[in-house]
SETORMAR-956699 format. One record per residue (C-alpha): residue in one letter; x, y, z. Coordinates in steps of 0.5 Angstrom, whole numbers, plus 500, padded with zeros to 3 digits. Each point is the difference from the previous one (the first is absolute). Example, Ala and Ser with C-alpha at 12.3 -4.5 7.8 and 13.67 -1.06 7.14 Angstrom:
<pts>
a525491516
s502507498
</pts>
This chain:
<pts>
m440530289
r505505502
a498507498
f504505497
p502506504
r495506497
f506504497
l502495496
l493498497
v500508499
l506500496
l498493496
m494503498
a503507498
n505496495
f495496498
a496506497
t506502496
g502494498
q507500503
s503496506
p503503506
e507499496
a498503494
s498506503
g506501504
r504500493
t496505497
r499505505
e507504499
e498499492
a493503502
a503506503
p502504494
a494498496
a496503506
a504507499
a499500493
a493500501
v500506503
p497506495
q506504498
p499508500
t498503493
l505505496
a495505502
e500498507
t507500500
l500507497
e495503505
s504497506
a507503497
h496507499
q497500507
k507498503
l503506496
e495505502
h501498508
g507501500
k503493498
p503502493
q506494501
e494495501
a496502494
i506500496
t502493502
m493498498
l500503494
e507498497
r498493502
l494500496
a504503494
a505495500
t495494501
e494503495
g505504495
k496504495
a494497501
a499503507
k497507497
g500505505
v506498504
q505504497
h496506501
e499499507
l507498501
g502507496
i496504505
a503496506
y507501497
y498508499
r498501507
t506497503
g505504496
k502494496
l499505493
i504495495
p496494502
a494504500
e501503493
q502493497
a493497504
f496506496
a503498494
r498493500
a493502503
m500504493
e502494496
q494496503
d495506499
p502506496
n494503503
d502500507
v500508501
e502499507
s506496498
v502505494
q499506505
m504497506
r506498495
g500507498
l501502507
s505495501
l504502495
y500507502
r502498507
l506496497
g502507497
r498498493
p495506498
a500499493
g499493500
a494501505
i496505495
p497495495
f497496505
l497506504
e498503494
r496494498
v497500507
r497507498
q498498493
w496495503
t497503507
p501508499
n498501507
a506496502
n502500508
a504507501
d506496502
a501497493
n498507497
y505504505
v506494498
l498501493
g501508500
l507499504
c502495494
y499505495
l504505504
n506495501
s499500492
q500507499
r493499497
f497506504
e493501495
d498493502
a502501507
r495506500
l495495497
a501495506
f500505506
a494503497
n496494499
q502498508
f498506502
a494501496
i501507497
p500502493
p507498496
d500506496
s499505506
g504505504
a499495506
a503494496
y506504498
l501502508
l499493502
l506498495
g504505503
k499498507
m502493498
l506502496
m503504506
q499494504
a504496495
h505506500
l499502493
a500507502
e501503493
a494496497
a496502506
s500507499
e498500493
a494496502
a498505505
k501506495
k496496495
a495499506
l500508501
e499501492
l493496501
t498502506
p503507502
k498500507
l501493502
p502499507
l507497502
a502501493
h504506502
f502497506
m503494496
l504505496
g503503506
e502494503
f504499493
y503506500
l502500507
f503493499
k504504494
s502505505
d497505496
t497504506
a497506496
q496496496
a498495506
l497506503
k496503494
e497493500
f498499507
e497507500
q496498494
e498494504
r498504506
e495504496
i497494498
s500496506
p501505506
t498495505
n505495498
p505499506
a505497496
v501506495
y502504506
d505495503
r503500493
l500508500
g503500507
d506495497
v501505494
y500506504
t505497505
r505498494
t500507498
g501503507
q493503500
y499498508
p494504502
s496498493
a502493502
q498500507
e493504498
a499494494
l502494505
a495503505
k494500495
a502493499
i500498507
s493503501
l497496494
d503494502
t503498507
s501493499
s506500495
t507501503
g504503494
p497507501
f502500508
i507497498
q501506495
m497505505
g505498505
k506501495
v497507498
l500502507
l507498501
r502504494
r497506503
n503499507
d494497504
p502494503
q495500505
t494500496
s504496495
l500494505
l492500501
y499499493
l506494500
q497497506
r494499497
a503497494
e504495504
k493498503
m497499494
d506496497
p505498504
g504497495
n502506496
y507501500
i500507497
t495502506
h505498505
t506503497
l496507500
l498499507
s508499502
q501507496
a494503504
y503497507
r507502499
s498507498
l496500507
g506498503
q498493502
e506496498
e498493503
e493500497
a503502493
k505494500
k494496502
q496502494
i506500495
d502493502
v492498499
a501503493
s506496498
k497493502
i494501496
h504503494
a504494501
s495495500
e496503494
q507499496
l500493502
r493499498
l502503493
q506495499
p499496494
v499493501
q506496498
</pts>
């Protein structure tokens, strides 16, 4: 009897064991492939969320967003935590409108999701809707009185924008962990008001701070800056001199005194004050520039040049420094160098004006 080839015998035995003929096996091979793929375990919701989170943390935000959007589309409201993570991904990539919407959906799924409540408030603030942000940031503060500093700071800014200055003082005091009814709290409010270009309100806060703490450092300084802003040099000088009595080692006080004396034409006094400012702090360009200006007014361009060259090395991008350098070189008869400096000043000034153009 003729023997079967070995490979045919093995094939027959395999098909016998599965109850299939070779022909049947061939027909079902393509059908079996999808079934085999389906048998591969799919990642759980938690695993997908973690994978997306890792991509976001490792600089792949768009990949994370794609994964999360797909998950939200397939799982719907059952995908708890997806909207929260999606909101974070949108927020970090500057997509503020979808971020706010995602956090709103996350809050619907879980009203006690503190981070989504907070992030929704921050999103609204960044979207230019501070009044809308307040309720959410207030809710976070009620739940967690020691909420992160960013939330307290933004809440304070929202209050400032809404002219709720007393509430702003409480928020900033909470951020800096100081007694809310103290002179320091009012001074802090004044500082924030000055930064928000609310000078009149800032001066009132500084006055209240001095009522509570008469020798509080920087309160007179703030009032001096306010009066200088109002071009009331006499009152500004009075405030800066009182600040000097309280804080005699503060270089900024002498810088401001130098500015007041320069504005009123008291150049020897200005030079003396600026020399003290420079002695106390050699890292600030302001006093060096101001000293250069004063020495030019006193017809001493050679000494002026020394201060202005120092200022240029510290901050070569300041067009005022180059403008004054041009004046100093021209006074010394160095016309070519004077022209170079005025050209540099013009280029810097033009570039700064270009950066300040509104977005179309």
